N, C-alpha and C positions, 0 to 999 in steps of 0.2 A: 461355158459356150467355148466353141474354139470355131475359128474360122480357117478356111482352106489355104493360109497362109503360115498356119501355128499357132497364131495367136490365142492365148484365151483369156477369159473371164471369168470371176465365180461371184455367188450370193452365197454365201453360207445360213444355212436354214436354222433357227433356233426359236425356241418358246418367245413368243411377245412379238415378234414380226408378225406385223398387219400383211394382208392382201395388199394394202396402195402400198407400203412400204416395197414390198417384195418387188412389184410390177416396176417399181418405181427404179430400183435397181435393177432388174433386169434390163430394161429397156435404154438405160444408163450404158450397162456392161455392152451391150447391143450397138449401141451409138458408138463406142470408143471403137470398137470391131469395125466399124463404118456400116454395120447392118440398120437397117431404117425401115424396120416391118412395118406395115398396116394391118393393123388388128382390130377386131371388133373387142372392145374394153367391157364386156357384160357379160355375166353368169350365162351357161347356154345348159338349160336342161335340168336348172335344178331352180329349186322355189324362189330363193332370195334371186331382188332384182337389182343391189346396188351396184353401180361400173365401179370396177376394177380401183379408180385413182383416187375414189369417195371411202373404199371398202377398209376402214380401222375397226370395224366391229372383230372382226376374222382375223385372230391373232394369238392360235394356239398349235403347238409341234408339238408332239411328242415322238421322241425321236426312238424309243422302242420299239411302239406301236407301226411307225414308219420302217424300220428296219424288219419289222414281220413281215410284213404285208409286201415290203420289196423281196424277199424268201421266197414268201409264196409264190409269187410273181415269175419269180426265176425257176423252181421248180416245174409249177404249171408249163411254164416255155420250153422247158425240157422234155417234157412228156408231150407235148403236143409239136416237138421238133422231131422226136422219134416216131411218133404217129405218121405224122408228115412223110418222114423219111422213106416212105413205100411206094407214095404215090409218085405214078406217073404222070406229069399235067402241070397245068399254069395254075397255081396257089397263092396264096400273099402268105407275107410274113404273120407271126404272130403278134397281133396287135391288143391296144387298150385303147378303150373310148373312155376316158377320162372325165367325162359328164353321167355315165352311165355303170362305170365300173365292170364295163363289159371284157371281157378278156375275150378275144375271138380269133380263128382261123378259117378263111377262106378257100373253098375248092371249086375250083371251074371243072364241068363234066367234057369241055371239047366240043359241044353242040353250040353252034351259034345262035345269040336270039337276035330282034328286031328290038331297036331302040326308038326312042320318039322322035321326029328330026329336028329339035330345038336341042339336044341335050349336048352340052360340051365336051370338048375333046377329052379332058380327063376321063369323065363319067365314063363317054364312049370306049374308051381304052380298058376301063377297071371293069366293066360290064357288058364288055363284046362276046361274053359267052354263059349259059347258065351257071349258075353260081348256086354254091350251099355254104353255110355260115354254120359253125359249129363255134359257139357259147358257151365257154366253160364256167365264166366264174360273174355273178349277179349279186352285188351287194345291197 
């Protein structure tokens, strides 16, 4: 974690580090950086329901597999960036939806769309134009 002033904190990952301990260390690091996020401390889009501060069951970390997954993400990101290079128009950066492991790239056609009256400003900006999503990886 790095603040805009350049101060940094880190949480070393290792086998045996539980979700609860990881979250506690991340939040403590952020507090030292004077960042106090408001987060929903529970899983989303997965079968388990244990709140993060209580999850001591999940504590495995296999560095070789994480490294391999990271390299795959880098390779796919490079491919999508090259693919995106010829497109003239509004598009998202390549992004990973962590809860479903979808790696995605969104392109916008330039044709405006109508949105519901109650849509928040972020959604209104993000989906102001017709969108097509390219999902490349689903695990």
